[in-house]
Backbone atoms as SQL, in Angstrom:
CREATE TABLE atoms (id INTEGER PRIMARY KEY, chain TEXT, resi INTEGER, resn TEXT, atom TEXT, x REAL, y REAL, z REAL);
INSERT INTO atoms VALUES
  (1, 'A', 1, 'MET', 'N', -3.625, -21.989, -37.994),
  (2, 'A', 1, 'MET', 'CA', -3.165, -21.520, -39.280),
  (3, 'A', 1, 'MET', 'C', -4.350, -21.510, -40.245),
  (4, 'A', 2, 'LEU', 'N', -4.396, -20.472, -41.065),
  (5, 'A', 2, 'LEU', 'CA', -5.433, -20.379, -42.081),
  (6, 'A', 2, 'LEU', 'C', -5.289, -21.549, -43.041),
  (7, 'A', 3, 'GLU', 'N', -6.345, -22.341, -43.195),
  (8, 'A', 3, 'GLU', 'CA', -6.277, -23.514, -44.063),
  (9, 'A', 3, 'GLU', 'C', -6.770, -23.218, -45.465),
  (10, 'A', 4, 'SER', 'N', -7.882, -22.491, -45.575),
  (11, 'A', 4, 'SER', 'CA', -8.420, -22.205, -46.898),
  (12, 'A', 4, 'SER', 'C', -9.420, -21.062, -46.810),
  (13, 'A', 5, 'ILE', 'N', -9.732, -20.516, -47.982),
  (14, 'A', 5, 'ILE', 'CA', -10.789, -19.515, -48.107),
  (15, 'A', 5, 'ILE', 'C', -11.694, -19.986, -49.232),
  (16, 'A', 6, 'VAL', 'N', -12.979, -19.982, -48.960),
  (17, 'A', 6, 'VAL', 'CA', -13.966, -20.378, -49.950),
  (18, 'A', 6, 'VAL', 'C', -14.861, -19.176, -50.221),
  (19, 'A', 7, 'ALA', 'N', -14.994, -18.827, -51.484),
  (20, 'A', 7, 'ALA', 'CA', -15.841, -17.699, -51.868),
  (21, 'A', 7, 'ALA', 'C', -16.957, -18.208, -52.773),
  (22, 'A', 8, 'HIS', 'N', -18.174, -17.803, -52.470),
  (23, 'A', 8, 'HIS', 'CA', -19.333, -18.136, -53.296),
  (24, 'A', 8, 'HIS', 'C', -19.552, -16.951, -54.237),
  (25, 'A', 9, 'THR', 'N', -19.337, -17.166, -55.520),
  (26, 'A', 9, 'THR', 'CA', -19.298, -16.076, -56.484),
  (27, 'A', 9, 'THR', 'C', -20.656, -15.618, -56.977),
  (28, 'A', 10, 'GLY', 'N', -21.642, -16.497, -56.930),
  (29, 'A', 10, 'GLY', 'CA', -22.930, -16.163, -57.515),
  (30, 'A', 10, 'GLY', 'C', -22.968, -16.430, -59.013),
  (31, 'A', 11, 'ASP', 'N', -21.871, -16.881, -59.584),
  (32, 'A', 11, 'ASP', 'CA', -21.783, -17.192, -61.007),
  (33, 'A', 11, 'ASP', 'C', -22.110, -18.680, -61.191),
  (34, 'A', 12, 'PRO', 'N', -23.161, -19.014, -61.950),
  (35, 'A', 12, 'PRO', 'CA', -23.523, -20.426, -62.112),
  (36, 'A', 12, 'PRO', 'C', -22.434, -21.266, -62.782),
  (37, 'A', 13, 'GLU', 'N', -21.584, -20.655, -63.585),
  (38, 'A', 13, 'GLU', 'CA', -20.517, -21.410, -64.242),
  (39, 'A', 13, 'GLU', 'C', -19.351, -21.699, -63.300),
  (40, 'A', 14, 'MET', 'N', -19.160, -20.876, -62.299),
  (41, 'A', 14, 'MET', 'CA', -18.111, -21.089, -61.302),
  (42, 'A', 14, 'MET', 'C', -18.650, -20.602, -59.956),
  (43, 'A', 15, 'PRO', 'N', -19.544, -21.389, -59.346),
  (44, 'A', 15, 'PRO', 'CA', -20.223, -20.926, -58.142),
  (45, 'A', 15, 'PRO', 'C', -19.317, -20.800, -56.920),
  (46, 'A', 16, 'VAL', 'N', -18.226, -21.554, -56.881),
  (47, 'A', 16, 'VAL', 'CA', -17.346, -21.526, -55.714),
  (48, 'A', 16, 'VAL', 'C', -15.897, -21.397, -56.177),
  (49, 'A', 17, 'VAL', 'N', -15.167, -20.487, -55.522),
  (50, 'A', 17, 'VAL', 'CA', -13.726, -20.367, -55.736),
  (51, 'A', 17, 'VAL', 'C', -13.078, -20.697, -54.403),
  (52, 'A', 18, 'ARG', 'N', -12.094, -21.585, -54.430),
  (53, 'A', 18, 'ARG', 'CA', -11.441, -22.020, -53.196),
  (54, 'A', 18, 'ARG', 'C', -9.938, -21.799, -53.313),
  (55, 'A', 19, 'TRP', 'N', -9.364, -21.207, -52.266),
  (56, 'A', 19, 'TRP', 'CA', -7.916, -21.055, -52.154),
  (57, 'A', 19, 'TRP', 'C', -7.466, -21.878, -50.968),
  (58, 'A', 20, 'ASP', 'N', -6.538, -22.799, -51.193),
  (59, 'A', 20, 'ASP', 'CA', -5.971, -23.605, -50.122),
  (60, 'A', 20, 'ASP', 'C', -4.583, -23.086, -49.800),
  (61, 'A', 21, 'ASN', 'N', -4.337, -22.819, -48.532),
  (62, 'A', 21, 'ASN', 'CA', -3.055, -22.304, -48.084),
  (63, 'A', 21, 'ASN', 'C', -1.964, -23.339, -48.369),
  (64, 'A', 22, 'PRO', 'N', -0.979, -22.991, -49.183),
  (65, 'A', 22, 'PRO', 'CA', 0.062, -23.972, -49.504),
  (66, 'A', 22, 'PRO', 'C', 0.984, -24.281, -48.314),
  (67, 'A', 23, 'LEU', 'N', 0.923, -23.490, -47.239),
  (68, 'A', 23, 'LEU', 'CA', 1.786, -23.712, -46.081),
  (69, 'A', 23, 'LEU', 'C', 1.138, -24.561, -44.995),
  (70, 'A', 24, 'ARG', 'N', -0.142, -24.904, -45.165),
  (71, 'A', 24, 'ARG', 'CA', -0.795, -25.698, -44.129),
  (72, 'A', 24, 'ARG', 'C', -0.174, -27.100, -44.106),
  (73, 'A', 25, 'GLY', 'N', -0.078, -27.643, -42.932),
  (74, 'A', 25, 'GLY', 'CA', 0.433, -28.993, -42.788),
  (75, 'A', 25, 'GLY', 'C', 1.933, -29.132, -42.956),
  (76, 'A', 26, 'LEU', 'N', 2.684, -28.038, -42.830),
  (77, 'A', 26, 'LEU', 'CA', 4.126, -28.121, -43.000),
  (78, 'A', 26, 'LEU', 'C', 4.863, -28.194, -41.664),
  (79, 'A', 27, 'GLY', 'N', 4.170, -28.658, -40.630),
  (80, 'A', 27, 'GLY', 'CA', 4.833, -28.849, -39.355),
  (81, 'A', 27, 'GLY', 'C', 4.992, -27.596, -38.534),
  (82, 'A', 28, 'ARG', 'N', 4.234, -26.569, -38.823),
  (83, 'A', 28, 'ARG', 'CA', 4.342, -25.333, -38.068),
  (84, 'A', 28, 'ARG', 'C', 3.276, -25.243, -36.980),
  (85, 'A', 29, 'GLU', 'N', 2.584, -26.340, -36.720),
  (86, 'A', 29, 'GLU', 'CA', 1.495, -26.315, -35.754),
  (87, 'A', 29, 'GLU', 'C', 1.979, -25.978, -34.347),
  (88, 'A', 30, 'ASP', 'N', 3.271, -26.195, -34.071),
  (89, 'A', 30, 'ASP', 'CA', 3.798, -25.904, -32.740),
  (90, 'A', 30, 'ASP', 'C', 4.084, -24.423, -32.535),
  (91, 'A', 31, 'HIS', 'N', 3.983, -23.625, -33.586),
  (92, 'A', 31, 'HIS', 'CA', 4.219, -22.192, -33.489),
  (93, 'A', 31, 'HIS', 'C', 2.922, -21.481, -33.125),
  (94, 'A', 32, 'GLU', 'N', 3.095, -20.328, -32.500),
  (95, 'A', 32, 'GLU', 'CA', 1.935, -19.490, -32.196),
  (96, 'A', 32, 'GLU', 'C', 1.324, -18.987, -33.505),
  (97, 'A', 33, 'PRO', 'N', 0.007, -18.879, -33.557),
  (98, 'A', 33, 'PRO', 'CA', -0.616, -18.336, -34.774),
  (99, 'A', 33, 'PRO', 'C', -0.183, -16.887, -34.995),
  (100, 'A', 34, 'GLN', 'N', 0.007, -16.528, -36.227),
  (101, 'A', 34, 'GLN', 'CA', 0.337, -15.153, -36.568),
  (102, 'A', 34, 'GLN', 'C', -0.898, -14.538, -37.218),
  (103, 'A', 35, 'TRP', 'N', -1.829, -14.138, -36.387),
  (104, 'A', 35, 'TRP', 'CA', -3.131, -13.693, -36.883),
  (105, 'A', 35, 'TRP', 'C', -3.020, -12.492, -37.803),
  (106, 'A', 36, 'HIS', 'N', -2.073, -11.592, -37.527),
  (107, 'A', 36, 'HIS', 'CA', -1.958, -10.411, -38.377),
  (108, 'A', 36, 'HIS', 'C', -1.611, -10.813, -39.811),
  (109, 'A', 37, 'ASP', 'N', -0.755, -11.804, -39.990),
  (110, 'A', 37, 'ASP', 'CA', -0.425, -12.267, -41.342),
  (111, 'A', 37, 'ASP', 'C', -1.615, -12.946, -42.004),
  (112, 'A', 38, 'GLU', 'N', -2.265, -13.830, -41.267),
  (113, 'A', 38, 'GLU', 'CA', -3.381, -14.580, -41.834),
  (114, 'A', 38, 'GLU', 'C', -4.565, -13.671, -42.140),
  (115, 'A', 39, 'ILE', 'N', -4.805, -12.717, -41.279),
  (116, 'A', 39, 'ILE', 'CA', -5.900, -11.776, -41.528),
  (117, 'A', 39, 'ILE', 'C', -5.578, -10.920, -42.750),
  (118, 'A', 40, 'GLY', 'N', -4.330, -10.508, -42.900),
  (119, 'A', 40, 'GLY', 'CA', -3.932, -9.722, -44.066),
  (120, 'A', 40, 'GLY', 'C', -4.106, -10.495, -45.362),
  (121, 'A', 41, 'VAL', 'N', -3.683, -11.756, -45.360),
  (122, 'A', 41, 'VAL', 'CA', -3.840, -12.599, -46.552),
  (123, 'A', 41, 'VAL', 'C', -5.319, -12.787, -46.867),
  (124, 'A', 42, 'ALA', 'N', -6.101, -13.111, -45.849),
  (125, 'A', 42, 'ALA', 'CA', -7.534, -13.322, -46.063),
  (126, 'A', 42, 'ALA', 'C', -8.192, -12.051, -46.582),
  (127, 'A', 43, 'SER', 'N', -7.817, -10.914, -46.021),
  (128, 'A', 43, 'SER', 'CA', -8.393, -9.641, -46.459),
  (129, 'A', 43, 'SER', 'C', -8.087, -9.363, -47.927),
  (130, 'A', 44, 'CYS', 'N', -6.834, -9.596, -48.333),
  (131, 'A', 44, 'CYS', 'CA', -6.458, -9.384, -49.735),
  (132, 'A', 44, 'CYS', 'C', -7.216, -10.329, -50.659),
  (133, 'A', 45, 'LEU', 'N', -7.322, -11.584, -50.255),
  (134, 'A', 45, 'LEU', 'CA', -8.021, -12.554, -51.101),
  (135, 'A', 45, 'LEU', 'C', -9.505, -12.231, -51.217),
  (136, 'A', 46, 'LEU', 'N', -10.121, -11.850, -50.115),
  (137, 'A', 46, 'LEU', 'CA', -11.539, -11.481, -50.174),
  (138, 'A', 46, 'LEU', 'C', -11.744, -10.219, -51.002),
  (139, 'A', 47, 'SER', 'N', -10.790, -9.311, -50.938),
  (140, 'A', 47, 'SER', 'CA', -10.860, -8.112, -51.766),
  (141, 'A', 47, 'SER', 'C', -10.803, -8.478, -53.246),
  (142, 'A', 48, 'LEU', 'N', -9.968, -9.443, -53.597),
  (143, 'A', 48, 'LEU', 'CA', -9.906, -9.900, -54.994),
  (144, 'A', 48, 'LEU', 'C', -11.216, -10.540, -55.429),
  (145, 'A', 49, 'VAL', 'N', -11.805, -11.333, -54.535),
  (146, 'A', 49, 'VAL', 'CA', -13.093, -11.953, -54.847),
  (147, 'A', 49, 'VAL', 'C', -14.135, -10.871, -55.106),
  (148, 'A', 50, 'ARG', 'N', -14.197, -9.858, -54.214),
  (149, 'A', 50, 'ARG', 'CA', -15.168, -8.768, -54.397),
  (150, 'A', 50, 'ARG', 'C', -14.900, -8.011, -55.696),
  (151, 'A', 51, 'ALA', 'N', -13.618, -7.787, -56.014),
  (152, 'A', 51, 'ALA', 'CA', -13.280, -7.058, -57.234),
  (153, 'A', 51, 'ALA', 'C', -13.756, -7.801, -58.474),
  (154, 'A', 52, 'VAL', 'N', -13.571, -9.116, -58.492),
  (155, 'A', 52, 'VAL', 'CA', -14.024, -9.915, -59.631),
  (156, 'A', 52, 'VAL', 'C', -15.543, -9.945, -59.684),
  (157, 'A', 53, 'ARG', 'N', -16.154, -10.180, -58.518),
  (158, 'A', 53, 'ARG', 'CA', -17.611, -10.295, -58.452),
  (159, 'A', 53, 'ARG', 'C', -18.300, -8.984, -58.817),
  (160, 'A', 54, 'ASP', 'N', -17.753, -7.843, -58.331),
  (161, 'A', 54, 'ASP', 'CA', -18.418, -6.553, -58.502),
  (162, 'A', 54, 'ASP', 'C', -17.789, -5.691, -59.599),
  (163, 'A', 55, 'ASP', 'N', -16.773, -6.238, -60.309),
  (164, 'A', 55, 'ASP', 'CA', -16.078, -5.508, -61.365),
  (165, 'A', 55, 'ASP', 'C', -15.536, -4.174, -60.855),
  (166, 'A', 56, 'THR', 'N', -14.787, -4.251, -59.730),
  (167, 'A', 56, 'THR', 'CA', -14.174, -3.070, -59.133),
  (168, 'A', 56, 'THR', 'C', -12.687, -3.337, -58.934),
  (169, 'A', 57, 'GLU', 'N', -11.977, -2.350, -58.425),
  (170, 'A', 57, 'GLU', 'CA', -10.563, -2.510, -58.116),
  (171, 'A', 57, 'GLU', 'C', -10.401, -3.188, -56.756),
  (172, 'A', 58, 'PRO', 'N', -9.420, -4.056, -56.612),
  (173, 'A', 58, 'PRO', 'CA', -9.162, -4.658, -55.297),
  (174, 'A', 58, 'PRO', 'C', -8.563, -3.615, -54.350),
  (175, 'A', 59, 'SER', 'N', -8.680, -3.845, -53.045),
  (176, 'A', 59, 'SER', 'CA', -8.132, -2.886, -52.084),
  (177, 'A', 59, 'SER', 'C', -6.612, -2.860, -52.138),
  (178, 'A', 60, 'TYR', 'N', -5.986, -3.973, -52.497),
  (179, 'A', 60, 'TYR', 'CA', -4.536, -4.031, -52.667),
  (180, 'A', 60, 'TYR', 'C', -4.277, -4.351, -54.124),
  (181, 'A', 61, 'GLY', 'N', -3.960, -3.324, -54.874),
  (182, 'A', 61, 'GLY', 'CA', -3.785, -3.503, -56.304),
  (183, 'A', 61, 'GLY', 'C', -2.355, -3.267, -56.746),
  (184, 'A', 62, 'PRO', 'N', -2.163, -3.040, -58.025),
  (185, 'A', 62, 'PRO', 'CA', -0.817, -2.908, -58.571),
  (186, 'A', 62, 'PRO', 'C', -0.050, -1.710, -58.007),
  (187, 'A', 63, 'LEU', 'N', -0.719, -0.613, -57.705),
  (188, 'A', 63, 'LEU', 'CA', -0.026, 0.551, -57.148),
  (189, 'A', 63, 'LEU', 'C', 0.572, 0.217, -55.784),
  (190, 'A', 64, 'GLN', 'N', -0.200, -0.451, -54.933),
  (191, 'A', 64, 'GLN', 'CA', 0.311, -0.824, -53.619),
  (192, 'A', 64, 'GLN', 'C', 1.454, -1.832, -53.753),
  (193, 'A', 65, 'GLY', 'N', 1.329, -2.769, -54.689),
  (194, 'A', 65, 'GLY', 'CA', 2.398, -3.730, -54.930),
  (195, 'A', 65, 'GLY', 'C', 3.670, -3.039, -55.390),
  (196, 'A', 66, 'ARG', 'N', 3.519, -2.061, -56.249),
  (197, 'A', 66, 'ARG', 'CA', 4.671, -1.280, -56.740),
  (198, 'A', 66, 'ARG', 'C', 5.333, -0.535, -55.602),
  (199, 'A', 67, 'MET', 'N', 4.532, 0.068, -54.721),
  (200, 'A', 67, 'MET', 'CA', 5.102, 0.799, -53.582),
  (201, 'A', 67, 'MET', 'C', 5.816, -0.152, -52.636),
  (202, 'A', 68, 'ASP', 'N', 5.242, -1.327, -52.378),
  (203, 'A', 68, 'ASP', 'CA', 5.904, -2.313, -51.523),
  (204, 'A', 68, 'ASP', 'C', 7.241, -2.738, -52.115),
  (205, 'A', 69, 'GLN', 'N', 7.275, -2.976, -53.418),
  (206, 'A', 69, 'GLN', 'CA', 8.520, -3.378, -54.076),
  (207, 'A', 69, 'GLN', 'C', 9.547, -2.254, -53.988),
  (208, 'A', 70, 'GLU', 'N', 9.108, -1.025, -54.163),
  (209, 'A', 70, 'GLU', 'CA', 10.031, 0.104, -54.085),
  (210, 'A', 70, 'GLU', 'C', 10.618, 0.236, -52.681),
  (211, 'A', 71, 'ILE', 'N', 9.800, 0.021, -51.660),
  (212, 'A', 71, 'ILE', 'CA', 10.299, 0.071, -50.285),
  (213, 'A', 71, 'ILE', 'C', 11.318, -1.039, -50.056),
  (214, 'A', 72, 'PHE', 'N', 11.024, -2.247, -50.538),
  (215, 'A', 72, 'PHE', 'CA', 11.976, -3.356, -50.423),
  (216, 'A', 72, 'PHE', 'C', 13.305, -2.987, -51.088),
  (217, 'A', 73, 'LEU', 'N', 13.240, -2.440, -52.302),
  (218, 'A', 73, 'LEU', 'CA', 14.464, -2.075, -53.016),
  (219, 'A', 73, 'LEU', 'C', 15.226, -0.980, -52.281),
  (220, 'A', 74, 'ALA', 'N', 14.516, -0.015, -51.711),
  (221, 'A', 74, 'ALA', 'CA', 15.171, 1.060, -50.959),
  (222, 'A', 74, 'ALA', 'C', 15.853, 0.513, -49.705),
  (223, 'A', 75, 'ILE', 'N', 15.213, -0.419, -49.018),
  (224, 'A', 75, 'ILE', 'CA', 15.831, -1.043, -47.842),
  (225, 'A', 75, 'ILE', 'C', 17.099, -1.783, -48.255),
  (226, 'A', 76, 'HIS', 'N', 17.022, -2.522, -49.347),
  (227, 'A', 76, 'HIS', 'CA', 18.191, -3.268, -49.839),
  (228, 'A', 76, 'HIS', 'C', 19.313, -2.300, -50.233),
  (229, 'A', 77, 'LYS', 'N', 18.974, -1.235, -50.934),
  (230, 'A', 77, 'LYS', 'CA', 19.978, -0.251, -51.349),
  (231, 'A', 77, 'LYS', 'C', 20.626, 0.383, -50.130),
  (232, 'A', 78, 'SER', 'N', 19.834, 0.750, -49.148),
  (233, 'A', 78, 'SER', 'CA', 20.366, 1.336, -47.923),
  (234, 'A', 78, 'SER', 'C', 21.328, 0.372, -47.234),
  (235, 'A', 79, 'ALA', 'N', 20.958, -0.887, -47.169),
  (236, 'A', 79, 'ALA', 'CA', 21.826, -1.890, -46.542),
  (237, 'A', 79, 'ALA', 'C', 23.142, -2.024, -47.306),
  (238, 'A', 80, 'MET', 'N', 23.071, -1.992, -48.633),
  (239, 'A', 80, 'MET', 'CA', 24.283, -2.104, -49.450),
  (240, 'A', 80, 'MET', 'C', 25.192, -0.892, -49.260),
  (241, 'A', 81, 'GLU', 'N', 24.594, 0.243, -48.873),
  (242, 'A', 81, 'GLU', 'CA', 25.354, 1.485, -48.718),
  (243, 'A', 81, 'GLU', 'C', 25.597, 1.818, -47.248),
  (244, 'A', 82, 'GLY', 'N', 25.599, 0.787, -46.402),
  (245, 'A', 82, 'GLY', 'CA', 25.939, 0.979, -44.996),
  (246, 'A', 82, 'GLY', 'C', 24.891, 1.686, -44.164),
  (247, 'A', 83, 'GLY', 'N', 23.645, 1.599, -44.556),
  (248, 'A', 83, 'GLY', 'CA', 22.560, 2.206, -43.782),
  (249, 'A', 83, 'GLY', 'C', 22.248, 3.641, -44.178),
  (250, 'A', 84, 'LYS', 'N', 22.843, 4.099, -45.248),
  (251, 'A', 84, 'LYS', 'CA', 22.600, 5.461, -45.745),
  (252, 'A', 84, 'LYS', 'C', 21.128, 5.617, -46.139),
  (253, 'A', 85, 'PRO', 'N', 20.498, 6.750, -45.780),
  (254, 'A', 85, 'PRO', 'CA', 19.100, 6.972, -46.193),
  (255, 'A', 85, 'PRO', 'C', 18.966, 6.974, -47.720),
  (256, 'A', 86, 'VAL', 'N', 17.839, 6.494, -48.185),
  (257, 'A', 86, 'VAL', 'CA', 17.554, 6.426, -49.624),
  (258, 'A', 86, 'VAL', 'C', 16.309, 7.252, -49.904),
  (259, 'A', 87, 'ALA', 'N', 16.425, 8.156, -50.847),
  (260, 'A', 87, 'ALA', 'CA', 15.287, 9.005, -51.221),
  (261, 'A', 87, 'ALA', 'C', 14.319, 8.227, -52.100),
  (262, 'A', 88, 'LEU', 'N', 13.039, 8.426, -51.844),
  (263, 'A', 88, 'LEU', 'CA', 11.987, 7.830, -52.659),
  (264, 'A', 88, 'LEU', 'C', 11.253, 8.935, -53.388),
  (265, 'A', 89, 'PRO', 'N', 10.732, 8.711, -54.560),
  (266, 'A', 89, 'PRO', 'CA', 10.737, 7.443, -55.285),
  (267, 'A', 89, 'PRO', 'C', 12.093, 7.188, -55.927),
  (268, 'A', 90, 'LEU', 'N', 12.417, 5.913, -56.103),
  (269, 'A', 90, 'LEU', 'CA', 13.614, 5.524, -56.825),
  (270, 'A', 90, 'LEU', 'C', 13.375, 5.779, -58.309),
  (271, 'A', 91, 'ASN', 'N', 14.422, 6.222, -59.008),
  (272, 'A', 91, 'ASN', 'CA', 14.241, 6.334, -60.456),
  (273, 'A', 91, 'ASN', 'C', 14.432, 4.948, -61.072),
  (274, 'A', 92, 'ARG', 'N', 14.061, 4.810, -62.310),
  (275, 'A', 92, 'ARG', 'CA', 14.063, 3.501, -62.982),
  (276, 'A', 92, 'ARG', 'C', 15.454, 2.860, -62.972),
  (277, 'A', 93, 'ASP', 'N', 16.510, 3.676, -63.218),
  (278, 'A', 93, 'ASP', 'CA', 17.872, 3.126, -63.248),
  (279, 'A', 93, 'ASP', 'C', 18.297, 2.635, -61.868),
  (280, 'A', 94, 'GLU', 'N', 17.972, 3.398, -60.809),
  (281, 'A', 94, 'GLU', 'CA', 18.307, 2.967, -59.449),
  (282, 'A', 94, 'GLU', 'C', 17.605, 1.656, -59.119),
  (283, 'A', 95, 'ALA', 'N', 16.328, 1.597, -59.400),
  (284, 'A', 95, 'ALA', 'CA', 15.551, 0.399, -59.085),
  (285, 'A', 95, 'ALA', 'C', 16.101, -0.812, -59.824),
  (286, 'A', 96, 'SER', 'N', 16.447, -0.636, -61.089),
  (287, 'A', 96, 'SER', 'CA', 16.981, -1.734, -61.884),
  (288, 'A', 96, 'SER', 'C', 18.311, -2.220, -61.322),
  (289, 'A', 97, 'ALA', 'N', 19.180, -1.283, -60.946),
  (290, 'A', 97, 'ALA', 'CA', 20.493, -1.647, -60.397),
  (291, 'A', 97, 'ALA', 'C', 20.333, -2.413, -59.083),
  (292, 'A', 98, 'VAL', 'N', 19.432, -1.950, -58.217),
  (293, 'A', 98, 'VAL', 'CA', 19.223, -2.622, -56.939),
  (294, 'A', 98, 'VAL', 'C', 18.621, -4.010, -57.157),
  (295, 'A', 99, 'GLU', 'N', 17.689, -4.117, -58.095),
  (296, 'A', 99, 'GLU', 'CA', 17.098, -5.446, -58.392),
  (297, 'A', 99, 'GLU', 'C', 18.175, -6.413, -58.856),
  (298, 'A', 100, 'GLN', 'N', 19.089, -5.947, -59.694),
  (299, 'A', 100, 'GLN', 'CA', 20.166, -6.813, -60.182),
  (300, 'A', 100, 'GLN', 'C', 21.076, -7.240, -59.038),
  (301, 'A', 101, 'GLU', 'N', 21.411, -6.329, -58.149),
  (302, 'A', 101, 'GLU', 'CA', 22.257, -6.659, -56.993),
  (303, 'A', 101, 'GLU', 'C', 21.530, -7.636, -56.057),
  (304, 'A', 102, 'ALA', 'N', 20.240, -7.395, -55.834),
  (305, 'A', 102, 'ALA', 'CA', 19.465, -8.276, -54.952),
  (306, 'A', 102, 'ALA', 'C', 19.383, -9.674, -55.546),
  (307, 'A', 103, 'ALA', 'N', 19.271, -9.775, -56.852),
  (308, 'A', 103, 'ALA', 'CA', 19.203, -11.080, -57.513),
  (309, 'A', 103, 'ALA', 'C', 20.500, -11.863, -57.352),
  (310, 'A', 104, 'LYS', 'N', 21.627, -11.138, -57.244),
  (311, 'A', 104, 'LYS', 'CA', 22.917, -11.790, -57.053),
  (312, 'A', 104, 'LYS', 'C', 23.065, -12.305, -55.623),
  (313, 'A', 105, 'GLY', 'N', 22.213, -11.788, -54.708),
  (314, 'A', 105, 'GLY', 'CA', 22.313, -12.205, -53.316),
  (315, 'A', 105, 'GLY', 'C', 23.319, -11.406, -52.525),
  (316, 'A', 106, 'SER', 'N', 23.682, -10.239, -53.026),
  (317, 'A', 106, 'SER', 'CA', 24.662, -9.429, -52.295),
  (318, 'A', 106, 'SER', 'C', 24.009, -8.494, -51.328);
């Protein structure tokens, strides 16, 4: 399991940034490693480090996060409607309604 990521920033005021995996040591050592998840997390975190260091956009930014959330909401809406296909993009009212239903746990 990924334990931590340490980035050397080159900034004398904050030369090292460290992220410790909050899930390490939770008794999951008996499970097979899920390298695809850990590599994805590490890649996103390193992209953030590069973005801060080089004053650029991260590879996974707000647009990708928005698209992921929209896909989640569409999957939830489809499930609520018996598997009916859902057209993307969702409009603001649809997304809001699905978020409210998802928050209720339905």
